[in-house]
N, C-alpha and C positions, 0 to 999 in steps of 0.2 A: 354690666348690664346686670340689672335686677331680674330673677326670676318671677315670677308671676304664677304664680301656684293657681289661681284659678282658672287659667288656661294649659297649666302643664297635666293639672289631676284631671280636668274635664268632670264629667258627672257622676265619678266613683264616689267621692266624697259624699252625696248628699243620697245615693242609693246605698250606702252604707248606713247611714243615718235612719232610712225610711225602714231598710232591714230590719235593723236592731229594734226600730219601734216596731214595726208590725211582730218581731217574734215574742216581745213584751206582750204583748196582745192576744195571742194568739197561746201562749205558756199559762197566761192569766185563766184562758177558755177554759183548759185541759185540767189546770189545779182547780176548777170550780165545776168538773164535770159531775159531780156528788152533790151541788148545793141547789137547795130546793129554788124554784123560781129564778133562778141565774139565766141571765139571755145572753148567748155567745156575741160574740163582736169583730168586725174585723172591718179592714180599707182595702180600696181598690189602689195596688200600688203603683200602678200605669199613671192613674188621673193625679195620686197624690203628686208623684214624679214631675210629672208636667205642668202639676199647679208650682210647684217647688221651683223649677226652672223658669215659669214666668215668673214668680216673686225675685229670682236672681237676675234676672236680664233685667226687667224691669226698674231694680231698684226698690221696689216696692217694702214698705214696713215703715217703723216708728222714723218721725222727724225729728232732729237734731235742732236745738237755737243755738245753742255754742258749740266753740270749736272741743273745747274740754268733755262734753258729754261722751258716755262711753254707747255706740252702738247696740242695740238687744238683740240680740238674737233669734231666729225662729226657729223656738223648740219645737213647736209645733210641725212645722211643716207643710201644714195645709193640710192635714188629714182630719177627713172627716169620716169619724165610724158609724158605721152602719149594723145594726142589728143583722143577724145570721137568720134567714128563715132554716127553719129543721126541716128534714126529711120525713120524720117522724114525730109528732108530737107526743110528748110523755106526760104523765100520770103528775106527777112535781111541778112541771111549768118550766122545767130546764131544756133549752133548746141547744145543748153542746150537744154534738155527734163524735164521739171520740176518735171514730175513723178518719171524719172528716176534718179534724182538729191536727190530726197527728199527720194526717199526709198534706195537710195545710203548711205546718211547721216545717216540716221535713222538706216541699220545695224551696220553700223562703230560707232555710238551713243552706242548701244546696246554690241558691243564687246568691247569698250574703257570700260564700264563699270565693263565688267565682267573683265576684265583684271584688273580695280582697284581694284576690290573687292578680286582678287584673291592675289595682290601683299599685301593690308591689313592684310590678312588670314597670310601672310610670315610675316608680321612686329610682327602679334600678338604670332603667335610662337616663333620668337624669343626674345619677351619678356617675353614670358613666362619662356624660358630656358636661361634668365638670372634672371630672380626671382628667377627660383629653383623652378617652382610650377609643 
């Protein structure tokens, strides 16, 4: 009997992809904290996760016309980037608030680690089932 990894692993793979994409966006915000007129961006993780799950369930995406076509992966995962509203406007037009960005980055890192740990425990459970333990 074949193992269906989508059912066995659940939503953790999608969550890890979204978390890593959000980490890139937040780190870009932090890297440009001193860049004039830079606009901080972010996305709503929960809305993006729901969108990605609907896409996975409904098999939405590119249609293939031949069996030999390769299915394209959804690299953006339905993420809509939004501009962050600054708490205090700056003179140079930069909207990055370092404290908010650091807090968001650390929260995202902790949630990434949690999803990774849960995914790892799923793999250990599959390995135990394969070994018959």
